Steps between C-alpha positions, in 0.01 A plus 500: 500500500576191695860454615568121439863564599376532859333168464834346358689653807251349755534163335885527498488570873251224532747246374782646713256451794458138404870452475544644851263266667615197325867557571524681836395234742717218351807725580406473868423125523807418711443809714146371560653153589742622754301784666165337516616137519289400204591168347638489154200296403267767606721762345450319165125535554527887469570464114236232465251722674596796275455317174195304604319822606593645156352200329167547698498865395548400139198285517304780673589740227388268231136505641450823691728786389283611214200518742684708759705720268862540399564821693357381831706169474828666398482760777429220747814320357734796594321535845547132579864515402570798716304352799673168454852656517405711809351186654820311444688766690273484799274181528776234571588695829137596586338164473564193725634306197757685283445246223126575498574869468730438202247275330220759547705762355621289209137413414393861512776629263473186276138600444629830368768328301243269328269782413798696347620203297146447356395862448799705394538316162136550384497858624812588282368275211183708494674828476539637144886451479671410180708188485304319771755215506791720572296697768416176676850382498629827636216492769618155628862614503416710810441174694860415427629845595288489802659176595852620446430814693341316787808268539760786449321757725448235767859386486628870520253577776599204717871579445451864619247453777520125588257229422319569834354814339308289246166618631578859411580395145171310475309825597724710258408250222135524590509864386524403131154316486352760739592783262375284199148493654457856390631432144250224447215685654531797245661353181282420198414118483323349198370153454601242239137392431171640591305368795365146456688467151799335621559121446392266775744256657311215328549677154866550558557128591324409188774659294802251438739795461414633830601169658840530310523854661425363836765234477747752378428723799549204735835412345599870493435530870676172581808586281536837645438423872694163484817680402455837680426343833794256483743752352616623834557141628676417179737792538571413865565125452661502161715813537536511877355854532360660811110528534515877414720445200297192405186718494660759282671261262194276476144626524600870474685445174224263373258797550747746337523295172126434518439879516739569230325261256156647575643860452661394176161369371327801647719737288530304177185274528339691204783371278507142626291207437356385846457128436842467341668687795310271730612185326857624498474569872361161548798337334734727717312385803566130431867581437521685835355204681756263343783738586388505864416138533772326294816735497774389730618872516329681783550829328335377169214357706452840682509675156223262398292596806539876438429483118189288576339836621553638160347189332172484706445893510267510198292191578247647752438835327529341151234225581268774634549708181431198264196397712356851491528509117369136451218553754398861491192431703695300760457781758599463868448129512762445239762704691404345824533139370835579331631650830369199687686270260822693541469491879435129492820448297677729748381271788571159325843564337703598803337227706583228241859622476542522873357149554724350243794695649426357838486138377814552298709573792455879474628518138333804348631396156307181511190690613529746209539207257159383592382857482608512139165340408337843556696695244471201256119499519501879499688490160260245365198711592676804330543310178133412496401863563742612225299287245172664609606859511589715190863566427485853625275485803326833584 
């Protein structure tokens, strides 16, 4: 008898791996700036390189993963993540250009992150679990807890051993994807559709509702990342907190509320209506942006930042679940395109907020007011989907 719980565990660790590689390097940006004399402009290129690589991997998955096979690709994802983290510990000091060493490592582990993002959802969706929506939400909650764990463990590690020991932490974190290589190598993996029966990219793009799902994913990524990436700066500038406390009060608490929301739906999803839950979350997201961008009280603004994590939590896994039900032959191409849309939003949103903030004399509130367009469009897309999906989506 196949043990699909082993598959579920492997995917949980996969999302924790993705959280590690997405959140670890940004904690060291100032360290890289001072130790390797890398300009802040080039430091900003590290995140851009990470997300751009993920976008390229999303496009690759849409065309070639089915031909190569899920197991090979998902094992490669963990191997790439482990090698990238180990490379981050050594390459900056081994290569003539530390910046080149960092970028090479980031590209390697971003390949792993992109593969995890595209493949873990369809792998779990293909398993014979009950309450697929709840299972999908619980799966994605592990990215949140991985983010919280990475920030908290790194903060504690640096407090105990000093930030100069960051290379050892990178090696220790690499043990998680290294261990998960074995899990993915032996766990049962099913396919959503038989070979050559999945919908093509052209077929998906011919479906109006799929375009709605793509726009929803873009706005989900933009709404999430615009707030989470600026939450620390908001906490520091508005409340006068230190960098460490700003990280804990901002992005860390954002990830906590996001994880809580996904766990709630993971536990009670069988009793809840997915589309109604998403619409309610969309309304809350708009309110959170209004709190953060318009309130004159720094504390209320920070509460808006933190609660935004709860409001955006269901968007990504919920859109995947709805798309899987509406397009059962969507296959890997569908998951890859949805992931690409989410990554695109995650790249565009923070850039827009950051640029407006710069032009507005470093007023984050004004930047977030412009960013309010993303949750507003998100809510509009949800209302369109609500009309096209049965009241109790299964």
